[in-house]
Structure formats: C-alpha cells, structure tokens
C-alpha positions in Angstrom: -55.7 12.0 74.3 -57.3 12.8 71.2 -60.9 11.2 70.2 -60.4 9.4 67.2 -61.8 10.9 63.8 -64.6 9.1 62.1 -63.5 8.0 58.7 -66.3 7.7 55.9 -66.4 6.5 52.3 -69.0 7.3 49.8 -70.1 5.2 46.8 -71.9 7.3 44.1 -75.1 5.2 41.9 -74.1 4.5 38.2 -75.3 0.7 38.0 -72.5 -2.3 37.3 -70.1 0.6 36.2 -70.2 2.0 39.6 -70.0 -1.5 41.0 -66.6 -2.3 39.3 -65.4 1.0 39.9 -65.8 1.3 43.5 -64.3 -2.3 43.8 -61.2 -0.6 42.5 -61.8 2.0 44.9 -61.8 -0.8 48.1 -59.1 -2.4 46.6 -56.7 0.5 46.3 -58.2 1.6 50.1 -57.1 -1.9 51.1 -53.5 -2.4 49.8 -52.9 1.2 52.0 -54.5 -0.2 55.0 -57.3 2.0 55.5 -60.0 0.1 54.7 -60.0 -1.5 57.9 -60.6 2.0 59.6 -63.6 3.2 57.4 -66.3 3.7 60.3 -69.4 4.7 57.9 -69.9 3.4 53.9 -72.3 5.8 52.7 -73.8 4.2 49.6 -76.3 5.2 46.7 -77.6 3.0 43.8 -74.9 1.1 42.3 -72.6 2.0 45.1 -75.3 -0.2 46.7 -74.0 -3.2 45.4 -70.8 -3.1 46.0 -70.6 -1.9 49.6 -73.4 -4.0 50.9 -71.6 -7.0 49.3 -68.7 -6.2 51.1 -70.1 -5.6 54.3 -71.1 -9.1 54.5 -68.0 -10.6 53.0 -65.3 -8.1 54.6 -63.3 -10.4 56.7 -61.6 -12.2 53.4 -61.2 -9.3 50.9 -59.1 -11.7 48.3 -62.2 -14.0 48.1 -64.8 -10.6 48.3 -63.1 -9.0 45.2 -62.8 -12.3 42.8 -66.3 -13.3 44.0 -68.0 -9.9 43.3 -65.7 -9.6 39.6 -67.1 -13.0 38.8 -70.4 -12.0 39.2 -70.5 -8.6 37.7 -68.7 -10.7 34.6 -71.8 -13.2 34.4 -74.6 -12.5 36.5 -76.7 -10.0 34.4 -80.1 -8.3 36.0 -81.5 -7.2 33.1 -81.4 -10.7 31.5 -83.2 -11.8 34.8 -86.0 -9.1 34.0 -86.3 -9.9 30.7 -86.6 -13.7 31.5 -89.0 -13.9 34.5 -92.4 -14.3 34.5 -93.1 -11.1 35.5 -92.1 -9.7 32.2 -93.8 -12.4 30.4 -97.1 -11.2 32.0 -96.7 -7.7 31.1 -96.0 -8.5 27.6 -99.2 -10.9 27.5 -101.3 -7.8 28.8 -100.0 -4.6 26.6 -99.9 -6.9 23.7 -103.4 -9.1 24.4 -104.8 -5.6 25.0 -103.7 -4.4 21.7 -104.8 -7.4 19.3 -108.0 -7.6 21.0 -108.8 -3.4 20.2 -107.2 -4.3 16.9 -109.5 -7.3 16.3 -112.7 -5.8 17.3 -111.9 -3.0 14.9 -111.4 -5.2 12.0 -114.3 -6.9 13.4 -116.2 -3.5 13.1 -117.1 -3.6 16.6 -116.4 0.3 17.1 -117.8 0.9 20.1 -116.7 -1.8 22.1 -113.4 -1.8 20.2 -113.3 2.3 21.9 -114.4 1.1 25.3 -111.8 -1.9 25.5 -108.8 0.1 23.8 -109.5 3.1 26.6 -109.6 0.5 29.3 -106.8 -1.0 28.3 -105.0 2.4 28.2 -106.5 3.8 31.5 -105.8 0.2 33.2 -101.9 0.5 31.8 -101.4 4.0 32.8 -103.3 3.6 36.6 -101.8 0.2 37.5 -98.4 0.1 35.5 -96.6 -1.2 38.7 -99.1 -3.4 39.4 -99.2 -4.6 35.8 -95.8 -4.7 35.6 -93.5 -4.8 39.2 -90.3 -4.5 37.9 -88.6 -3.7 41.0 -89.8 -6.9 42.4 -88.2 -9.1 39.8 -84.7 -7.2 40.4 -84.7 -7.7 43.7 -85.3 -11.4 43.7 -82.1 -11.1 41.1 -80.0 -9.1 43.6 -81.1 -11.4 46.6 -80.3 -14.5 44.5 -76.7 -13.3 43.2 -75.4 -11.4 45.6 -77.1 -11.3 49.4 -78.7 -14.7 49.9 -81.4 -14.1 51.7 -79.4 -11.4 54.1 -81.7 -8.4 56.3 -80.3 -5.5 57.4 -79.6 -7.1 61.2 -76.9 -9.0 59.2 -74.7 -6.4 58.2 -71.3 -5.6 60.5 -71.1 -3.1 63.0 -68.4 -1.5 61.3 -68.4 -0.3 58.9 -71.9 1.2 59.4 -73.5 0.8 56.1 -75.8 3.5 55.2 -77.9 2.8 52.0 -79.3 5.8 50.5 -82.8 5.9 48.8 -85.1 8.9 47.8 -88.4 9.3 49.6 -90.7 10.9 46.8 -93.3 11.4 49.5 -91.3 13.5 51.6 -88.8 14.7 48.8 -86.1 13.6 51.5 -83.3 10.5 51.7 -84.9 7.4 53.0 -81.7 5.5 55.0 -81.5 2.0 55.5 -78.9 0.6 58.2 -78.7 -1.9 60.7 -79.7 0.2 63.5 -82.7 1.9 61.7 -84.2 3.1 58.1 -85.8 6.3 58.4 -87.1 9.4 57.2 -85.9 12.2 58.7 -89.8 14.0 58.2 -90.8 10.7 59.7 -88.3 10.7 62.8 -88.1 13.9 64.1 -91.8 15.1 64.3 -93.8 15.0 67.2 -95.4 11.7 67.0 -92.7 9.6 65.3 -93.2 6.9 62.9 -90.4 4.1 63.5 -89.6 1.0 61.3 -89.3 -3.0 62.3 -85.6 -2.7 60.0 -83.7 -5.7 61.9 -85.8 -8.2 59.7 -86.2 -5.7 56.6 -84.4 -7.4 53.4 -81.1 -6.0 52.3 -81.6 -7.1 48.6 -84.9 -4.8 48.9 -82.7 -2.0 50.7 -80.2 -2.0 47.5 -83.7 -1.9 45.3 -84.5 1.3 46.9 -81.4 2.8 46.7 -81.1 1.8 42.6 -84.7 2.4 41.7 -84.6 4.4 38.6 -87.3 6.7 38.2 -89.2 6.2 34.2 -87.6 2.8 34.2 -88.5 0.8 37.6 -91.3 0.5 39.6 -90.7 2.4 43.2 -90.4 0.3 46.6 -93.1 0.5 49.1 -92.7 -0.6 52.6 -94.7 -3.3 54.1 -97.4 -3.1 56.9 -95.2 -5.8 59.2 -91.7 -3.5 58.7 -93.7 -0.4 60.6 -93.2 -0.7 64.4 -97.3 0.2 64.8 -98.9 -1.2 62.2 -101.6 1.7 62.1 -99.0 4.1 60.5 -99.1 1.7 57.9 -102.5 3.9 56.5 -101.4 7.1 57.5 -98.3 7.4 55.2 -97.6 6.4 51.7 -93.5 6.0 51.2 -92.3 5.4 47.5 -88.7 5.1 47.4 -87.0 5.3 44.7 -83.1 6.2 43.0 -81.1 7.4 45.9 -78.9 9.1 43.5 -82.2 11.7 42.8 -81.4 13.2 46.3 -77.6 12.5 46.4 -75.8 10.6 43.9 -72.5 10.8 45.2 -73.7 9.9 49.2 -71.6 12.5 50.5 -74.3 14.7 52.0 -75.2 12.7 55.4 -71.4 12.4 55.4 -70.2 15.9 56.1 -73.7 17.5 57.2 -73.1 18.6 61.0 -74.6 16.8 63.5 -75.6 14.1 61.2 -75.5 10.4 63.2 -73.3 9.3 59.8 -71.2 12.4 60.2 -67.3 11.8 59.5 -64.5 14.2 59.9 -62.7 12.5 57.0 -64.3 11.7 53.6 -63.6 9.7 51.0 -66.0 9.7 47.8 -65.8 7.9 44.7 -67.7 9.0 42.3 -68.5 6.6 39.1 -70.3 9.3 37.0 -70.1 8.9 33.5 -68.3 11.5 31.0 -69.6 14.9 29.8 -70.5 15.8 27.3 -73.4 13.5 26.4 -72.9 11.8 22.9 -76.0 10.5 22.3 -78.9 11.4 20.1 -82.1 12.6 21.3 -84.5 10.4 19.1 -87.4 10.2 21.3 -89.2 11.9 24.1 -88.3 9.0 26.4 -84.2 10.1 25.5 -85.0 14.0 26.2 -86.8 13.6 29.1 -84.0 10.8 30.8 -81.6 13.7 29.4 -83.1 16.4 30.7 -83.5 14.6 34.3 -79.8 14.1 33.9 -79.1 17.6 33.6 -81.3 18.8 36.7 -79.1 15.8 38.7 -75.6 17.0 37.6 -76.8 20.7 38.6 -77.4 19.6 42.0 -74.1 17.5 41.7 -72.0 20.6 41.1 -74.0 22.6 43.6 -73.6 19.7 46.1 -70.1 19.7 45.6 -69.4 23.3 46.5 -71.7 22.6 49.7 -70.7 18.9 50.8 -66.8 19.3 49.5 -65.3 23.0 49.8 -67.5 23.8 52.6 -67.2 21.2 54.8 -63.5 21.1 54.4 -63.0 24.8 54.6 -65.4 25.6 57.6 -66.0 22.3 59.5 -62.2 21.4 59.1 -62.9 17.7 57.1 -60.2 16.0 55.1 -62.2 15.4 52.1 -60.7 13.3 48.6 -63.0 13.2 45.9 -62.4 11.0 42.7 -64.3 11.0 39.6 -64.3 8.3 36.8 -64.1 11.5 34.2 -60.9 12.3 35.8 -57.3 12.0 34.7 -54.9 11.0 37.6 -52.2 13.2 35.7 -54.2 16.2 36.1 -54.9 15.6 39.9 -52.0 17.7 41.1 -53.0 21.2 39.1 -56.4 20.8 40.5 -54.9 20.9 44.1 -52.6 23.6 42.7 -56.0 25.4 41.4 -57.4 24.9 44.8 -54.6 26.8 46.4 -55.0 29.7 44.2 -59.0 29.8 45.0 -58.1 29.7 48.7 -60.1 26.6 48.9 -57.0 24.4 50.3 -57.3 24.1 54.2 -54.4 25.7 56.2 -53.9 21.9 57.8 -53.0 20.4 54.1 -51.0 22.9 53.4 -48.7 22.3 56.1 -49.3 18.6 55.9 -47.4 18.8 52.6 -45.1 21.3 54.2 -45.6 24.1 51.5 -43.6 27.5 52.9 -46.0 30.4 53.6 -43.8 32.5 51.0 -44.5 30.1 48.2 -48.2 31.3 48.6 -48.0 35.1 48.5 -46.9 34.5 45.0 -48.3 31.2 44.0 -47.6 32.1 40.0 -44.1 32.6 40.4 -44.0 29.1 42.5 -46.1 27.3 40.7 -43.4 25.1 39.6 -41.9 24.5 43.2 -45.0 23.8 44.6 -45.6 21.2 42.4 -42.4 19.6 43.1 -42.9 19.6 46.7 -46.4 18.0 46.6 -44.9 15.3 44.3 -42.1 14.5 46.9 -45.3 14.8 49.4 -47.1 12.1 48.0 -44.8 9.7 45.6 -46.0 10.9 42.9 -43.6 8.8 40.6 -44.8 5.8 41.5 -48.5 6.8 41.1 -48.1 8.2 38.0 -46.2 5.1 36.8 -49.2 2.9 37.4 -51.4 5.4 35.4 -53.9 3.2 33.1 -53.3 4.1 29.2 -55.8 6.3 27.8 -57.2 3.7 25.8 -58.2 1.8 28.9 -60.1 5.1 30.3 -61.8 5.4 27.2 -63.2 1.7 27.7 -63.9 2.4 31.2 -65.9 6.0 30.5 -67.7 3.8 27.8 -69.5 1.6 30.0 -72.9 2.6 30.4 -75.2 2.9 33.3 -77.2 -0.4 33.6 -77.4 -3.7 35.2 -76.4 -6.5 32.3 -73.1 -7.9 32.9 -69.7 -6.7 31.9 -66.4 -7.8 30.3 -63.3 -8.8 32.0 -62.1 -6.1 30.2 -64.3 -3.6 31.2 -64.0 -4.3 35.0 -60.3 -4.2 34.7 -59.9 -0.9 33.3 -62.8 0.3 35.8 -61.2 -0.9 38.9 -57.5 0.2 38.1 -58.5 3.4 37.1 -60.1 3.7 40.1 -57.6 2.6 42.5 -55.1 4.9 40.8 -57.5 7.9 41.7 -57.9 6.8 45.1 -54.3 6.5 46.2 -53.6 10.2 44.6 -56.5 11.8 45.9 -56.3 10.2 49.4 -52.5 11.2 49.7 -53.4 14.9 48.8 -56.6 15.5 50.8 -56.5 13.0 53.4 -52.7 13.1 54.3 -53.3 12.5 58.3 -55.5 9.4 57.5 -51.8 7.9 55.4 -49.9 9.4 57.6 -51.7 7.8 61.3 -51.4 4.2 59.9 -48.8 2.0 60.5 -46.8 0.0 58.1 -47.7 2.3 55.3 -44.7 4.2 53.5 -44.6 6.8 50.7 -43.1 5.7 47.1 -40.9 8.1 45.4 
C-alpha cells in the first residue's frame, strides 16, 4: 500500500495584490477538487492574509470567496492607520517638535532651541517604534477586518497553516502554526526556548508576516507567550516580513526533513513585473529598490534550489506560477525545461512523451508541444486566458494595503486561476490523476 503523498500550497507576499491573486489560485484549486487535498499551507505577507482567512472559513468556499472579495474592495488597512490615535499622536510629536524648535529660534533662544532640537531628533530616532508603533494599529485592523480575535488554536488541523516571518535577531525564519511557533535557532539549541502559542493572536502572526521593513515597526513577542517567563529576558526576537527570507513561501515545503515538507507543491507568486518603471527621486525610493534587487537575487537563487533541485533530486512535483507570466508561454517554458534537463522522468512519462523524441528535441518540438496540449486539455485552458489589457490591470496593482477596485480583484483572480490550472496540469499530473471526478477537457 502506497504512503499518501503530502500536498503543499505556498502563497507569496505582495500586500492586497497578493491576497486577491491567491484567492484566484484557491478558487481554481477548489474547482479542480484539489483544495481539500492540501496538507500544508505556507504563507508569506499578503499571502498570509488570504491563507489565514481561508483556514478560518474553509467549510463554505463560496461564502469565503465572496466575503474576502468584499473586504479587499472596501477595507483599507492604511486608512485605518491614518485615522488612528497612534498616527495622530505621532503627528503631534513630529510637528510639535518642529514648531517648538522653530519658535525658540525665532525668539532668539539659540542654545535652548539647539538643545530641544537635538533632544527631539534623538528621541525620534531612538524611540521611533514607541512613538509610532504602526504595527499595533495594523494588527487591530487585521483583527477587525478579517480574524475577529481568533488565535492560533482556532486554526484547523488540515491544512496546517504555516505563517512565515523573519527574525532579525537570528536572521532565520520564524513560523507560526496551530501546533507551534518557533525559530529553529531557539528550538534546537541545548536548552530550547519554547513559546505558549495557543493563545497567540492570529492577527499578530499575520502582522509579523507582513511587517515591511522601513515602513512598519517590528513585532515583539510578549512575556506571556514564553513557556518560561525568564526566557523573555534572554532573547529579543524582532519579527518582520517573511518575504525577507523567503518571499514565495516554498522553502519550508521543499526542505528535506522539515516538519512542513511536502511531496507535491504548488507555489502561487504574486510578485510584480520587472523592470521597474518608477523613478528614483529620493534616497528612500532608492533604498527600497535596492532591497527589492537583493530580494530578487535571493528569489532567483531559491527558485533554482527549491524548484529545480527539489524536483530533480528529491523527486517532488512542483507547479510554480507567477503574476508576471503569460499562460500561452507556459508550454514553451516546459519545453525549455526539457531541453535543459530540468524535467523529471516521471513527468515525461506522465505526459507520454516518447523517449525517441527526447534524443533530438529540436526536430520533435512541434510534436512534443502537440502531445502536451492533448495531455493537459490546452484548448480549454487557453480559451479562458485573460485579455492583455486585463493582465496590465492586474500587474499595475502596487504592493500596499489599500482597498482594490472590483476590476482589479477580478483581473488578478482570473489570471491566477488560468495560470494555476495550466501549471498544475503540466507539473503535478499525478495530483490531477489521483482525483476522482476530474476529467481533462480538450
């Protein structure tokens, strides 16, 4: 009797854009009958918004879909911050210090003005996160909009939700789930440091996962969530966006011997398109783009390690889809993988590509593509592709937490659904084949 293969789904970061894009991925997997088969749901940043909300509402997908679409179209996290007492207090401090220093200068109190100005600047930089703890307000917004005071213990047993954050103290991932919250550095030392995870607020875990550096204040773990209170004084985890370490959420699903490791993996990546079409008008914009460059470099390295190596060396089926991709180019992408030797033998056999064709792929390219089209029901998939102008709408959505238009949500969802179907049928054929009641449409 064959052991059941674990199925994992990774949802990347990208703010509300990612939340809407991943909703389209979930919808297509639901239509294909695959969604109930997901064992582990690995989420990052914007993907954590959708993943956590789905896990709390998975018993009625139609209601979940409608409610999340309505929330993404009407609930602005940033607006909640701007109209909060925390933001008002920060404005009072910032402009109050400027006005007071300016008044003293005009009045001729140069020494006092200099002292007050330096004190104001010192406190602004030294106590920035106390003066403007923006993450607390975002957590309140998440809880009000999506999670209604849910804790990690309220999550279902299946799928196992693994919410990713990055611990700046250890430079390692910090993961929240129903059964544990941990950083491997803390968990596997001689005297492990454990956390009381059951009562940890789900909204705070999602906040930690989406805590963008430079914009939001890092998330701390309060003393009450340590199994041994004395450990609170020994370590100082500072949690920020999980995308700093792994923006696709695939690392824990593909890593050998990880408690979240899966045999079949679907990765939905809502990363925006390149090249960058903005402008570099200030140091902050330049800094953010530099960070994005680092993250893109890491992403490319991780794709090679977690996608290609895991598929070839660890015998995993991995379907990857990205917002920047076009459905009509996915078949040629598979063919390029064949030529580069990145396609595992079991996938070649599943799509019934004759061995003699592989000896000279350039000659048999047309035949291989026709065989793939027949194997996955390509004519049906391509008939549902999103129009070019709608793809532009989807890709123009920026990475933020402000409400989206109905048009933006629809374009993001439809493009994700279309990409999900073709990539799953290409790269996870056994997942499709193992499901009853699913027929390939041609």
